[in-house]
C-alpha positions in Angstrom: 165.2 -86.9 -132.1 161.6 -87.4 -132.7 159.0 -84.9 -131.6 156.6 -87.7 -130.8 159.0 -89.0 -128.1 158.9 -85.6 -126.5 155.1 -85.5 -126.6 154.9 -89.0 -125.1 157.3 -88.0 -122.3 155.2 -84.9 -121.6 152.1 -87.1 -121.1 154.1 -89.4 -118.7 155.5 -86.4 -116.9 152.0 -84.9 -116.4 150.7 -88.2 -115.0 153.8 -88.6 -112.8 153.3 -85.1 -111.4 149.7 -86.0 -110.3 150.7 -89.2 -108.4 150.2 -89.1 -104.6 152.3 -92.2 -103.7 155.2 -91.7 -101.4 158.1 -94.1 -101.9 160.6 -94.6 -99.1 164.2 -94.2 -100.2 167.6 -93.5 -98.7 171.2 -92.6 -99.6 173.0 -95.4 -101.7 169.7 -96.9 -102.9 169.3 -97.6 -106.6 165.9 -97.1 -108.0 164.3 -97.2 -111.5 163.3 -93.6 -112.1 161.2 -91.8 -114.7 164.0 -89.5 -115.9 162.4 -88.7 -119.2 163.3 -87.7 -122.8 166.1 -85.1 -122.6 168.0 -82.9 -125.0 171.4 -83.3 -126.7 173.8 -85.5 -124.7 171.7 -85.7 -121.6 170.9 -89.3 -120.5 167.4 -90.5 -121.5 165.1 -93.0 -119.9 164.0 -96.0 -121.9 160.6 -97.7 -122.6 157.2 -96.2 -122.5 157.8 -94.5 -119.1 161.3 -93.3 -120.0 162.9 -95.2 -117.1 166.6 -95.5 -116.1 168.3 -96.7 -112.9 169.4 -93.8 -110.7 171.7 -93.9 -107.6 170.3 -91.9 -104.7 173.4 -89.8 -103.9 171.8 -87.7 -101.2 168.3 -87.6 -99.7 167.3 -83.9 -99.2 163.7 -84.6 -98.0 160.9 -87.1 -98.5 160.1 -85.2 -101.7 163.5 -84.8 -103.4 167.0 -86.2 -103.8 170.2 -85.7 -105.6 170.6 -88.6 -108.0 173.1 -89.9 -110.5 171.9 -91.9 -113.6 173.4 -95.3 -114.3 174.2 -97.1 -117.5 175.3 -100.7 -118.4 177.6 -99.2 -121.0 181.1 -99.5 -119.8 182.7 -96.1 -119.7 185.9 -94.7 -118.2 187.3 -91.3 -117.4 186.7 -88.5 -114.9 182.9 -88.3 -115.7 182.2 -92.0 -114.8 182.4 -94.5 -111.9 181.9 -98.2 -112.5 180.8 -100.7 -109.9 178.8 -104.0 -109.4 175.6 -103.8 -107.4 173.5 -106.8 -108.5 173.9 -110.1 -110.3 177.5 -109.3 -111.2 176.4 -106.7 -113.7 178.7 -103.7 -114.1 177.0 -100.4 -113.9 178.5 -97.0 -114.6 177.4 -93.9 -112.8 177.4 -90.9 -115.1 178.8 -88.4 -112.6 178.6 -85.4 -115.0 174.8 -85.8 -115.0 174.1 -85.5 -111.3 170.9 -83.6 -110.7 167.9 -82.9 -108.4 165.0 -85.3 -108.8 161.5 -85.3 -107.3 160.6 -88.5 -105.4 157.5 -88.6 -107.5 159.7 -90.0 -110.3 160.7 -93.1 -108.2 159.3 -96.5 -109.3 161.0 -99.5 -107.7 164.2 -100.2 -105.8 166.5 -102.4 -107.8 169.6 -102.5 -105.5 172.0 -100.6 -103.4 175.6 -99.6 -103.8 178.0 -100.9 -101.1 179.5 -98.4 -98.8 183.1 -98.8 -100.1 182.1 -98.1 -103.7 179.9 -95.3 -102.6 182.8 -93.6 -100.8 185.0 -94.0 -103.9 182.2 -92.6 -106.1 181.7 -89.7 -103.7 185.4 -88.8 -103.8 185.4 -88.9 -107.6 182.3 -86.8 -107.9 183.8 -84.1 -105.5 187.0 -84.1 -107.6 184.9 -83.6 -110.8 182.9 -80.7 -109.3 185.9 -79.0 -107.7 
């Protein structure tokens, strides 16, 4: 890991914290989110703004939500749930990395998980956390 990447993320994070734009979002939406440069095996964002698609698992308020990062890498096992949400691209939700996010990190909506897949994902996440 490169210290410069952490410094760059810190600048993006400070800028993101100062933003005043409110983005409308709801459960099951999938947004590009500034998730940052993280430590160890935690999922990182990509590009200059450290962005990754995130599934809105539960909206807690207009300012925060519980989200699950997504990857295009096919993975299986109890920590993952794969589904198709746009253009026949398989996405995998990384269930073990569910966390609270500020809505200030939201960029743009890229899709929505259908209700059937969301219910299956929800069941798998509950089993993982139990």
